[in-house]
N, C-alpha and C positions, 0 to 999 in steps of 0.2 A: 380306262387309263388314266382319267383323272382322279377316281377313287384310290388307285395304285399310290398315285403321287401324293396325295393327301396323306394316305398311311403314311409313306415314307418318311415325308417330311416331320410328320408328327411323333414317330419313332426317333428322327435325329435330333428333333428338340427335346425329347425327354432324357435321350442319353447326355445331350450337352447339360441339362439342368441336374441330371444326377451326378454327372461327373464334375459339374461345378460345385455342387455341395458336398461332394467326397473330398475334392481338393480344399476347399475352405476348412473342412472337417479335418483335414489332414494337417492344414497349416496351426489350425488353432492348437491340438494336440501336440505340434511340434513346439509352439510356442511356449504353452504350459509346463513342457518338459524342461525348457532352458530356462524358465522362470525357478521351475522347483529344483532343478540340479545345475547349481550357480557354479559358476569360474570364479576361483580366486587366484591372485597373483602370489598371495601368501596368507598364513594364518589371518583370518578375519579382516583381511585387506580385498574387497572385491575387484576384480580386473575392470579395468575401465570401459571396455566393451560390453560388460556384464550390466554395469551401472546404466548404460546407453539404453541398452534392450530392455531393462527393468522400467525405466522411465516412458521412454520411446513417445517426445511431444510429436502432435499432428498438429496440423492447421485445421481450423475448421471454419468454413464461410457461412454457416447457418443464420448466425444473428446478423452477419453483415449483408447478406440476402434481405433481412427483414427492415434492416435499416434504410436499403435502397427503395425498397417498395414504398418506404412510407414518405422518403425525400421526393419519389417521382410524383406521386399523389399531391406534393404540398408546391411542386412547379405547375403541377397543371391548374392547382388553384390560383397559385400568383399570376398564371397567364388569363385567368377567366376574371380577376378582381377588375374592376372598373378605378380610374384615376381618381385621385380626391382621398385626404386621409379618413373620411367618415365611412367610405366603403371597404375598410380593410377586413380581413380575415383574422380572426383571432382563436387561437388553440391552446389549450391546457395539456401540459404533457404530451408533448408532440411526439416523442420516440418511447412510450410507453413505460417507463420506467424510472423517470423523475418527475415526480407528481407537483412539484414545487417550479417546474420550469414551464415555458410558454412560447409560442410564437406569434409574431405579428407579421403578416403577409400585405403589403400595401404599394400602390403606387402613388406617383407624385408628377403632376403635369410638367413641371421644370424638374432638371437636375438637381436634388437636396442632399445634405448630408443631415446625419440623425444624433440627437441626443436622446438616451434614454432613461428614464427616471423612474425606478420601483419605489413608489411613496412607503415610507416607513412611519413607525408611531413616534419617531422623534428625529431630529436631523442627523444624530450620530446613526440610525437605523435607516436611513433613506439612502438608495444604491443609485448612484450614476454613472453612466457609461458613455463617452463622446465617440462614436462610430466614424472610422475614416472613409473618404471618397465620398464623391458626389454621385447618386444614381438617380435614376426614376423609378426602378423597382427595387423593393426592399424586403427582405426576409431577416426580420429583426428577433434574435433571441432574445429571450427574457429569463432570467434566473434571479433567485431571492424571493420569490412571493411568500406569503406568510400561509399555513395550511388554515383550514376551515375558515376561510374568509373570501370577501369579496374584494380582492386587490384592486387597488387603483394604479395605472401604469400610463404614463406621460409621455409622449414622442414629440421632441422639439425640432421641425424640419427647417433647416438654414440653406437658403439659397446662396449662389455665388456671388449676388450682390448685397448679401447681409441681410435681406428680409427674413423674417422668421415668421413661422405659424405652430401652434401646440394643439394636439389632441390628446385627449386621455382617454383609454379604454380601462373596460372591467375585465379581471379574471378571477372566475370562482373555484376556488381549490377544495378538496376533501379534507376531512381531520387526519392528521398525522398518524400513523399505527400507536397503540398503546404499548408496544413492546419496546417502543423507544425508551419508555420511563419517564420520571418527571425531572425537569432540569429547573434548579432553583437558582435564582440568581442571589449572591450575596454581596458583590462589591462590581460596580462597573463605574471606572472614570474614562468614558471615551476619548477626550482631549489626550491623554497619555496612554491610550493603547495604539498598537499598530495595526490600524486598519484598512491602511492603504488609500489609495486616490478614489475619491466618490464612494469610499467605505465599502468597498468590494470584496474585503477580507473576510471570510467567516473562521471561528473556531471549530474544528471538523474533528468530530469524535468518532475514532476508526474502529471500528467493531472488532472483536475477537473471533465473532461468528454470527451476523446478525445484521442489524440496522446502523449504516454509518450515515451521520449528519451532519450539518453545519449550522452552528448558532452566531445570532448577531452581537452586537455590543450590550444587548439588554437580555441576553439570555433566550431568545425566541428561536424556533425552528426556522430556517429558512431556505434549506435544502435536504433532501435525503432521496436516498435511492432503495428501491423495492428489492434489489438483488442482494441476496446474503453475501454479504462481502467479509472475506476472512484474513484480517493482518496486513494485507498490502492494500494500499491506497496513495498512490505515489504520480507526482507532476512529472510529464516527460520533456525533453528539449522542446519538440514540437507542439507542447502545451496541451496534449492531450492527457488522460487519465491512465495508469496501470492500475489494474485491480487483481484480486483472486476471489473468484466466485465458482459457482456449481455449474457443471455442464448443462443439468436439467435441476430444476427447480425441486424435484422430488429425490436428488442424490442425498446421500447420506456425508459423503466428503465434497472438499472443495476443490476441483481438479482442472480448473479452466483460467487460466491467465488471459486476461482480456484488455485490449487498449479501447478505450470508450472517452466519453467526455463527460461534462456536467449535463448535458440533455440526456444520455443516454444512447447516444448514437454508437455502434459498434465498428469499429475500424478492422479490428484484427483479434483472432482469438487461438489460444493454442492449449489444446487439451493434453493433459497427462494421463499416463497408463494407471498407475497405483495399485496393480495387482502383484501383491507381493507376500513371499512365504512367511507364515506365523512361525513364532518362537518355538510354541510347545509341539506342533507339528508340521516341519518344514515341506513335507508332503502336499499340505493343504495351502491354497492361496486365499487371501481377504484383501477387501479393498481398505487400502490406505491413503491418507491426504499425501499429497508429494510435496508442493510447497507450502512450508509452514509457518514462516515469521516474516520473510522480507526478501526484497526484488528491487535490484536497483538497474540503472541504465548506464553503461558504460561508455567511454568518449567514441568507440565505434557504433555507437548504437544497438547494440545488442543487449541482451537482458542476461543479468547475473542472479541467480535464484539460490535460494537457501531451500534444501532438499532432503527428504528421506530417500535414500538411494535403493531402497530394495533389499538391504540386509535383513538377513532371518535374526540378526541378535543387535544391531546398533542402529538407532535412529539420530536423525538432526545433527549431523556431524559432515555434511558434504554439501558443495556448491557445483552447479553447473552453468555454463555460459552458453546461452541458447540464440542461435543464429536469428537474428528479427525478420530475416525475408523467407526463409526455408522452414524455421522451426527445429533444426538439426543441432543436436548437442556439439558445440566447438571445444568445449574444454570441461575437464571435471578435476574437483579439487577436493581431495579426500583429507579432512584433517588427521586422521589417523597415520596418515604419510608425514604429518609435518610436526605433531606434538609426541610427548614421550608415550610409549607401550602402555607405562603403568598406569597414565590417566584413564585409560579405558580398561583397562583388563581388571584393575582394582579398584573401579570404582562402586562405591555403595551409597551415594549421597541421597539419592532420589530413588524411587520405585515406579512403575509402569504397570497399570492393570493388564497390559497385554506380555509383559514379564521381558521386554525389549529395554536395552540399556541406554539411557538418554544421558552419555557421561559429559558430553559438552553443552547441547541445549544452545546452538547458534541462534541468535534473536535479533542481529543487526548487523550490518556492514556499510562501510563507506569508502568510495574509490578517492584517493588522492592523486588529482592530474598531474600535479607537480612532479611528482617522484614516480608514478606507476605503482604506488605501493596500495595495499588492500587493507583496511582496518577491520577487524573482527570482533565481536563480542560474543561471550560464550557464558552464559548464565551459571550452567552447573561447575565450570571451573573458576568461576569468580575471577575470569581473565579477559583481558582484551590485548590483543596482538596487532602486530603489521607484517604481512608478507610481500614479497616483490612479486607483482600479479603475474609476470611474464616466466619467472623461475619457479615461483611459489616457495623462496627461501625465507625462512624466518629471520626478520630485523629486530624485533624487538617485541617483548611480553611487560603487561603492566599487571601484575597480580603479586599477592604475597607469597615470598618464595617457599613457605612450609609445603612439604610433598612434591616438590618438584626437583628430579634429578639434579646432583652437581653440573653435570653436562650442560643442562639448559640454564643455569644462572648467569652465564655470559650474555644472555639475551634479557635478563631482567633491567628495568628502570629503577635507577636510584633516587629516592626520593630526597629532596633539598628542605621540604617543610618539615617543621619541628613537630613530632608526634604525628607523623602521617597516619591516616585512618586509609586503609585499602578499601577498594571497592568490593561489593559483595552483592553477586546475583544481577548485575547490572544490564541495562537496557539502553537502546537507541544512541548509538556512537555519530557523532557528527564533528566535523571540523568547521571554526569559525574564524574569522578574520583572516581568511583565505587571500584576501588581496593584499593586505598589510605584511603578513609574515614572510618572509625570505629565507632562503638558506634552510637550516636543518630544523628550525624553530617551527613549532606548530602549536595551534591551541585546540584540545579537544573536549567538546562537550559531551555529555552522559546522562542517563538516570541511574541514580545509585540506590537500588532497592534496600541495601545494607543488611543483606541477608547472607552470611556468609554459607555456602552449600560445601564447599570443599577445602578453603582455606581463607585465614584473616579474619577470624572470629576476635571481637574484643567485647568489653563491657558494654559498649554502646550499640552492639550489633541489635536488629530487630527494634529498635527505641523510636526510629523515625526512617524516613527515606527522604532523598535530596537530589536535586538539579545539582550537577557540578561541571567546573571546567578547571582543567590541568593546563600548564604549559609543559610539553615534552621540548628537550633538544635530544633529536634524535642521533648528533653525532656525539656528544658527552653523554649519552643514555642516561639523561637526569628526568626527573618529574618534580612539577612545582603547583601544589594546590593554589588556585588564584579566585574561584568564588565557589560559593556552595549556598544552597539556600532550601530550608526543608525542615531543619533541626527546630526551629521555634514552634513546628505546628504539631510537634510530637507525635506519640504515638498514634493519634487518631488518623493522621497520613502515611501511616506504615504500610509499605503494600509488600507482601511477601512474591508476588509475581507481579508482570506487566508494568507499563509505565513507561513516561518520554519526557524529555527535556531539550526544547529547541530554542534557538537564538528567532527572534522574529521580527526585529526591527526596533527600532527608537530604544535602542540600549536595552531592549526587553527580553525575558525569556518566559517561555509557555512551558509550564510543566503539567502533565497527565499524570494523578496519583489514580492509576486504574484500577488498584484492587484493595481499595481503602474498607475497613471494617469488615476484613475477610470475604472481600468481594460483592459486599451487598451496595458498595457506594462508590462511584467515579468521581474525581473531584478535578477540575480543571483551573488553574491559577498561572495568571500573567503577572509577573514581577518584574520591577526595574532593576537590573542588577546593582548600578550605583546604589541606590538609596535603599533598596530591598523592600520597597513598598507595593504592595500588592494593588495592581491598577483593575484586575478582573477575576471574577470567582465565581464559578459554578458547582454547585453539587448535583450529581445525576443519581438518581435512586429510582426503585419500582421496577428495573429491568429483570428480565429472567435469568437464572444462574448460567453462567457460560459466556454472558453476551456483555462483560464488562469492557470498558474501552481501553482497547489495546495501546492508543496512541491519542494524543491530543496534538492537532497540526493547525498550524494558520495558514491557510491558502486563499487566493483570489478567486473567485467565481467567474472572472473576466481575464484569465491570462493572455488573450488577444482581443480583437474587435468583436463585438456583439453581432456584425454581420454573420449572419447562419450561411453555412454554403450549403445548398440544395442539391450540389452534384453527386453522382454516382461514386461510391468509393470502391476502387477496384482491389480486387483480392489477389493475395501475394502470389 
């Protein structure tokens, strides 16, 4: 009888396994069918539900689980540490992907607050951070170590009665990857730079596909991630980082949107599908990068992403809003539904190896909280435009009028500047002076590559690239150029692609000439807008082709306290 039941159970299990495999295979075939036989609302316009199916974001907890395992180990280490600053446990690269980060676990007899000092080569490169709160158990996060060096890190412990003690620890780091390239300092005037309190702000070279790293005032690498980061490296409202990386290191495409931090802890991850029809043979599917150039956080804390939507014909002309908690797509904005049909049907400005049409090439966006408008940059239309985010109705266009149908001319901003030179192939749109500006006026900063792809060609085209600021009166639909820097640097700093220009404080702008010398060099220049004096200048060379610096950003290593939370991260 026992033998009978063993055989019966075995057969049932086998049937369940075979049935489950068959069901999975069937679902797989159905999904491939739906990806190949796509549904269109009208010619060349994918249905919204089809786009959602094509991209299909999915929450992943794998890296969060790994983070929690490490945090648990450090909690246990902290319990075992004996009181006294000399008994501390010192850890380099605690979360395994930020080699120039550290963690100090220490207990004090009395409640103390801590001041952290990471000793630099000069006063301007010495990083200081005051931690809040009096505690007896301290998990102090350390950021800003030098590579390939025995670093000195001092903790100053202050009791409530004001007495202080100091202990200096050493942290040995390995050499930075050679693929970062060589960073050559040309100019450094730290007192005039926007370095933040305690010199905690670094200049981050955001990679197109490779190593993203941060430089101090002397051009030394003080942070980098071993994760391959592609284009997206943003700070969120909760002070975490949002990056675009790979699901697996062996992947050829970057299809993981990850919420992380400078230590490398992973809070949440959203994996994208990226299996799309090819143009030559739509019955075949190929892996594609979904999030290509930009991602921002909306006021409701959802993410707005520039994506390939899975079209067999067009690329880089769609945005999706992803629900922060569920990973589901809440909104789809297809720019083919907003801009004229002739722009994408008659486009021949650039050509891709896969044959798909990159008619717009959206490379950045900025959400204006005051009026709910989304400002968008499209390189291959030499165009910046604003839409009402809720309705997606077009509000204005900043571009030369040529090749634009007459019905769209009513949206064009009219220049008030004499001999106004229109933007060409621009990047990195951003509003500045938002607290000062009221009503219909805005100040728009952007990086002008000065390479007309579709419209706006002049004798000055391709002679230089520049950081620019314009003042826009959205009611009167006028535009006035108020600042520009780059022309004096000449053709040496002309960049056919990539680049950025961001206001960073102290009246300065940081410009990233990412594709200088035909992509052999990237240059990071901080300039005072009033005096036009360069206060920081670094040349980057010796990096592999394709890993030019997409953007240069000034960000603080310590957006919050250096008190490192070792609590488990709860998955969505």
